[in-house]
N, C-alpha and C positions, 0 to 999 in steps of 0.2 A: 807395335810386335819385336822389335830392335833391342829393344829395352831390355824384353823379357827375356828374349834369348841368351842376350849380356848377363843378365843375373845368373841364368841357370845355370850358363857355362862356369862362372866365375864362382857359386855355390857348390860347383861339382867340383872344382880344386879344392874348396875351404873341407867338403865332405872324404875328398882323395889323402888330404892331409889327416884328417884326422883318424881315418881307418889308416895312414904307414904310422902311425903314431901308437896305434892299438899294437899292430902287428912288431914292430919294431919293441915295445915293452914287453911281449911274449917271447921274440927271440934274442932279446937280452939278459931275459932271466930276472929282470926288474919286478914284472907284475903281471896281472889280469889283463885280459884282450878289450881293450878299452883304452880310448884317447879322446878329445877334446879342444876343439878351436875353437876362440872368442875373437868375435869381429866385429868391430866397426868403422862407420864410412867404409867401407868396402877395404881396409888395412885388418892385418891380425893383429888385434892387441895383447893377445897369451894364449897360452897351450898348458894342457894336463893331460898326466897319464896315471891310471890306476897303481898308486905304490900304497897301495894295503900291508903286504907282506916284507915288503923294504923298509918302512917306517915303523911298522906295526902301530897302525893307525885305522880303524874301521873304516872312519870318516875323508880318508884318503883318495875317494875314487877320483875317478878322473874330472866330471864336470868339476867338484868341489874344488879341485888343485887346481884348474883352469879358471873358476870365477876367484878365487885367493889371488891369482897372479894378476890379473886381469886388476881386479879393485887395486893391486900394490901398484900398477902399473900406471892407472888413469888416475890412482892418488881418491880414491872416492869409495862407499859402502853399494856405490846404486851405480846397477850396469844398466842403465836407461838407453834404448839405441844401441843397443850392443846384440846381436845375434849369437845363438850356441850351435855348433857342429857339432854331432857327436855319434863315437860310433856304434850306438848302440841308445836302445829306447833307455833314458832316463829313468833309474830305481827313482824309489819312493822317497828316499833323504837327497837324491839328484833335485828331483824334479821341484821338491820345497825350495832348496839352495836357489833352484832357477828363478823361480817365483819371490823368493825373500829377494834375491837381487834386481830385479824388476827388468831382466832381457828381455829384448821384445818378441825374441822367435827362437823355437829352438825345429831344427833339424836334424833326424837319426839315420842312422844305417841300420843295421839290425835290428829285429823287435825284441821286445820282453822274451817271446815264447822261444825265439832263439837263441837267447840267452840261456835259457832254462836246461834245453837242449845238452848245452856243455858245460853245468853246472850253477848257474848263475839262477836260480829261480827264486826271484823275488815275490811271486804268488802271495804265500805265506804275510806277508806284509800286509798289502791289499786287505787281505783277511782279516789282521788281525786288527785294525787299525777301524774297522766297520762294527766291530764288538763291542758291547758293552765295558766300561773298567773291569767291571768283578769278573768276567767270562776272559779277558784276556792271558797269555801262557803265561806272560812274567807279571806278579804280582803288582798293582800301582796302588797307593792307598795315600789318603789325603791326611796330611798331617799337619799340625799348628795354625790353622787359616787367617785366626785373627793376626798372630804376628807375623807370618807372611806380610798380611796387609801393608806392614811401614815400610816396605819398601816400593811396592807402589803407589802409596801415600806420596811418598819422597817422592817418586818421579813425576808423580802428577803436579806436583808444589811447586818445582824445579824451575826458576828460570832460567837455566843456562842449559837443556836440555835440549838436544839433536833429535826432531822427528823422525823418524823413518816407519 
């Protein structure tokens, strides 16, 4: 029971750090109310805040920035054994990035519904990916599949590839 209580106290501190990053990001005028902390073996490896408007980069969400920073810090593209503490439930892009980076767990503060209440509504993305390609809002059209296969064949046959 002691270990669980110790984890809860430490986890709460990481979440408070993520929330503080999110709040400071807003009050500084740098970006949206999102902050993320990546932890491995009880140590903060990296942090990130939402820099979408500051960097003119729609992918610069707090979780993505923290993942990028953690990968740089650990000199790897996989974050196995890392936990993500984020001030808000990850959007679909960030959730996918967390899965691709192979983090161990996600802890979040605000929900996606909370985010929608203040203007960050991602529900349309969840709805969009459920639709057939022909019914999506942005046209998505396959072109030159035979020519495109050449790069996959090159990957399949490459002796020096790093599988991920």
